[in-house]
N, C-alpha and C positions, 0 to 999 in steps of 0.2 A: 397731568396725572391720568386723565381719562384716556389719552392717546396711548400711554404706556400700558394701561389695563387692556385696551383693545389689541395692542401688539402681542401681549402675553397670551391673550385668549386665542387669537387667530393662529399663533405659532406655537401653541402649547406642545403639540406632538413633535414638531421640529426640534424644539428646545429639549424635550425629553430624550429624543434620539441622540442629541449632542451630549447631554449629561450621561446618558446610559453608555455611550461609547467611551467617555472618560472612565467610567466605572469598570467597564469590561477590559479596557486596555491596562488599567492599573492592577488587574488581577494577575497572579503568578501563572505563567504559561510557558510553553515551549516556543512561542512566536518570537522572532528576532526583535531585539530592542530597537533597531533602526526602523523597522516597520511600525512598531508601536509609536515611536516618536513622530513618524510621518502621519500616522492616523490622528494624533493629537493636533498637529499643525494643520492638517487638512480640515478637521472639524472646527477648529478655532477660526480658520479662514472663512468657512461657510457662515459661522455665527457672526463674525465681524461684517461680512457682506450683507447679511440679513439686517443687522442693526443699522448699517449705513443706508440701506435701501429704505428702511422705515423712517430714518431721520430725514432723508431726502423728501419722502412723501409728506412728512410733517412740515418741512420748510415750504413746500409748494402749497400746502393747505393754508398756511398763514401768510402766503404771498411774500415770503422773505426774499430779499435780493442781496447781491454783493458776494463777498468772498465765501461765505459759508455755503451758499447754494452752488457756487462754481466748483469749489473743492469737492463737495459731496457728489456733484455730477461727474467730475473727472475720475474720482475713486470708483464710482459706480460702473462707468464704462471701461476703465483701465483694468479692473480686477475681474471682469466677466469671464475671460478665457482661463483664469487660473484654476478653477475646479477641474476643467478638462485636462489641463497640464498635470494637476495632482493625480488624477485618475490614471493617466498614462504612467506617471512615476511609480504607481503602486505595482504595475506589471512589467516595468522595464528597468533593468539594472542601470542603464545609462540615463536615468531620469533627469539628471541635472541639465543635460543638453536639450531636453524637451521643453525647458522653460525659456528657450531663446525666442520663439514666436511671441510668448507672453511679454517678454521684456521689450521686444520691438513694439508691440501694441502699447505698452506703458509709455515708451519714449514718444510715440506719436501723439498721445494725449497730453503729455507734458509739454511737447512742442506747441501743441494747440493752445494750452494754458499760457505758455510764455508769450505766444504771438498775440493773444487777445487780452493780455493783462491790462493794457491801457484802456481798452473799451470797457472792461469790467469795472475798473476803478472810476471811470468817468460816468458811466450810466448805471452800473450795478445790475444790468439786465443780461441774463445769460440765455441765449437761444441757439444752441448748437444746430447746424444744418443737418440734413438727412445723412450726408456722407459721414460727417463726424459722429453722429449719433449711432451709426450702424457699422463703423469700422471694425469693432470688436468681433462682429459676426464672421467677417472674413478670417480672422485669426482662429476663431472657434472651428471653422470648417477645415482649416489647415490641420488643426489638432485631430479632427475626425479622420482625416486621411492618414495621419501618422498612427493613430490608434488602430485603424483597420489593418494597416501594414504589419504592425506588431502582432496583432491577433492572427493574421494570416500565416505568419511564420511560426508562431508558437502553437497554434491549435490545429491548423490545417495541414501544414507541411511536416512538422516534427512529431506530431502525435496523431493518434487515430480517434481523438475525442469527437463526440457528436457535436456538431456546430450549432444545433438548434438552441441550446441554452444560451450560448454566447450571442446568437442572433437576436433572441428575445431581449437579452440584457441591453444590447446596443440600441435596439428599436425603441425601448422605453426611454432611454437617456436622450436619444435624438428627438423623439416626440416632445419630451419635456423641454428640451432646448429650444425647439421651434416655437412651441406655445408661449414660452417666456419671452423670446426675442421679439415676436410680433405682437405682444400684448394680449394674447388670447387668455392666458392664465398667468398673470404676473406673480413672480415669486415661487412658481412651481419647480423651477430648475434647481434652486438651492435645496429644497426638500427632497427632490429626487436624488440629487447627488449625495445627500446625507444618508439616505437609505442605501444607495449603491456602495458608499464607502464602508458602512457597517456590515452589509451583506458580504462584501469582498473579504473583510477582516475575519468574519465568522467562518467563511469557507476555508480561508488559509489556516485558521486555528484548527478546524476539524481535520483538514488534510495533514497538517504537521503532526497532530496528535495520533492520527492513524499510522503515519510513518514511524513514529516513536514506538507505538504498540507493536507494529510489524517487526521492527528491529529487535525488540525484546523477545517477541515470539520466535524469531529466527534463531536468536542466541540460545533460547531455551530448547528449541528443537534440536539445534546442533549439539548441545550438551547431552540431550537424551539419546541422540543417535550415536554419539561417541561412546556413551556408556553401553549402548547396545552392542556396538562393534567390538568393544573390549571385553564383552562377556564371554568367558570360557569357563564352562562348568568346572568348579574345583574337583568335584567327585570324578569327572572324566579324566582330569589330569592325574589324580591319585591312582585311579584304577588302571590307567594306561601304564604308568610307571611301575606299578606292582606287577602287571602282566608281563612287561619287559623283563623285570627282575626274575620272575619265575621262568620265563623262556630261556634266560641265560643259562639255566641249569639243565633243562631238558632238551632245548633246541636252539643252540646259539645262532644258527643260520637264520631261523625265523625271528629271533630276537633282534638280529642286525637289521633285517628287512623292516620289522615293525618300528625300530628306532628311526630309520630313514623316513618312513611314512609319517611318523609322529612329528619329526622335525619339519617335514614339508607342510604338515597341517598347521603347526605353530607359526611357521614363516608366512603362510597365507593369511592367517589371522592378523599378525603384526602388520603385514603389508596393507591389508584392508582397512586398518585403523587410520591410515593416512589418506584414504580415499573417501570422497563424500558423494560419489555419483554411482553410475552403473558399470557393470562389466559383462562380457559375453556369458550367456547361459552355460556354455561348455566349461568355462572356468569355474563357475559355481558348482556344476555337476561333478567336476573332478575333485573339488574340495569335499563334497558330500561323500563321494566314493571312498576317499581316504578315511574319512570319519567312520563310515560303516564297516570298512575292512578291519579297522582297529577294534571296533565294538564286537565284530564277529569273532575275534580271537577270544573275547571274554565269554560270549554267550554260546558260541559253537553253533550246533544245529538248531538251537532255539530261535536264532535270528536268521531269517531268510529275506533276500532282497530280489525284487524283480524290476527290470528296467524295460520300458517300452518307449523309446525315444524316437519320435518321428520328425521333430522340428528342433533345430538348434540355432536358427538364424535370427536371434533376438537377444536383448539384453535384460538383465535383472539387477536390482540394487544389490550391492555387495553384502554377502553373508545374510541374505534375507531368507533363503530357502533352508539353510542349515538349521536354524532354530526349530523349524517345523519338523524336520527329520529327527532332531534330538528329542523333541517332544514325543514323537511316535515311538522312539526306542525307550525312553525313560518312563513315560506314563502310559504307554500302550503295551508294547511287547514284553518288556522285562517284568511286568506285574503278573503275567500269566506263566504258570509252571511249564506248560507245553510250548510257550513262546508264540511266534506268529510270523507273519510276512508283511514286509513294507513294499509297496508298489509305487514306483516313480514313473510317470509317463508325461509325454508332451505330444501335442498334435496341433495341426493347423485347423482353423475354422474361419474360412474366408480370409480376411486380412489379419485376423487376430491369432494369437498363440495361446494355447491353453495348457496349463501345468496342473497335474493332479498328483498329490501325495496322499496315499491311503494306507491304512493298516487295519488288521483284524485283531487288534489288541483289546484292552479293557474299555476304551472309550471314556468320556468324561462329560460333565455338565458344562455346556458352552457358556453359561452365565459366569463361570469362574474367570473367564478371559478379561472381564471388565474390571477386576479388582487387582490393583498393584500389589505385589507381594505374594500372589497366588502362584501355584506351580506352573501355570501356563502363561506367565508374563512374557516369555520369549515369543509366543505367537502374537500377543498384543503388540509388542515392539515391532515385529515383522510386518504386521498390518499397517502400523503407522508409517513405516518406511515406504511401503508400497504406495500409500496414499500421497505422501509428501513428494515422492520421486516420480512415479509413473501415473499418478492420479487414478489409481485403481485399487480395488480391495479384494481380499480373499473371502471365499464363501466356505463356511465350516459346517459340516454335518457330523454329528457324533451321537452314538447310542451306547449307553453303559452296557458292557458285556458283549457288544457287537463290534465296535471299532470306530475309527474316525476317518473322515475324508475331507481334505482341504483342496479347494479348486481356486486357481488364480487365472484370470483372463487378462492377458497383456494386449491392450488395444494396438491395432496395426500401425497407427500413426505414431505410437509411442515405443515401437520395437527397438529403436536405437536412441531414445530420448535421453537427455542428461537432466540432472536434477534441477528443478525450477525452484529457486530460493525466493522467499518473500510472499508466496501465495498463501494467505492465511485461511486455513480451513479447519473446522472443528470436527472431531470424531464423534459421530452420532450413533453408528451401529456397525456391527460386523455381520455380514450376511451369513445366514445359516442354511 
């Protein structure tokens, strides 16, 4: 009874890790069931090995002889490489093959048991020689070679992960293995493997949870982008159709030209709904020009447009600049009786491309951009698309009664970039 008490006291943390792992694994999560099953098996293996080790020490203390001691010795040495095999199995899909060296090690000890069974029965004394006592060490180092090869392929060749964390992970395990094998700190190997298994499971759990959240975030983002791309102002449609109807009476030729432009405008919108990346700036500019030409039919001399295009050799997210121009017309120019001017310009700045869309309209409070459902939701959506696609943002400066200026800097390295899906970034601010 005292020996059991001592065992529980000395291995309290180890046992709590095992029990804690059972509890963590039983919780509902996105981790694969097969990985959970392996975790339970691996932790149970460590617990069984710890109990067998303690039982063997107990038998030695009471000077027990015979089959009990021999079987405990064989189990002790035969199962030594199994935690390493289990660790490899956690990171390698072909983990069943990795148990072959452990099975060979087990067969060697069974053969030794079978060969010496007569001596054991007659004398009851078990004194394995040095070679037999340390055969499992050879198997363990075979596993280390396998493990390092797997990590080399997974972490050094196929990914750009920093190897420092893996190096420390391996160093700790190898140190514990050596200290246990040569009797420096008996029992430390099992405790270290228990921590290693639990740590590995928690890392996988966090990684999978992040993947699930990223997938949800991507789907949500795609839905919002689809909604943004499908946004065509209803008032613009009604007003354009009314304008065409009026032109049919006074200027049929202009009505025909406007209908063609409007058809091209709608076709571009419908085409853009099926795209999720970028297109040439020239294509976006052509779409904006059609929109402004149609609006100019309504506002006449009240709407003036100036183009200062010095750079066109870059790409922008589809239908991202149009909402900014629409905002300038609807909330800037048309609110002034005398109208105003919209200026669209592009220029080079080193490797970057700069887009400026400015108007001398009414201006607005830039804090309205942050609220969904506000009049400037189009600018908010456009900024989201710029962030998600080109990893850049627009800078907005606006003064009520003076006008609004929107500046977009397209980084040189991203001039022809395509949308990067899965990079989770939160919107914190829009530069002003």
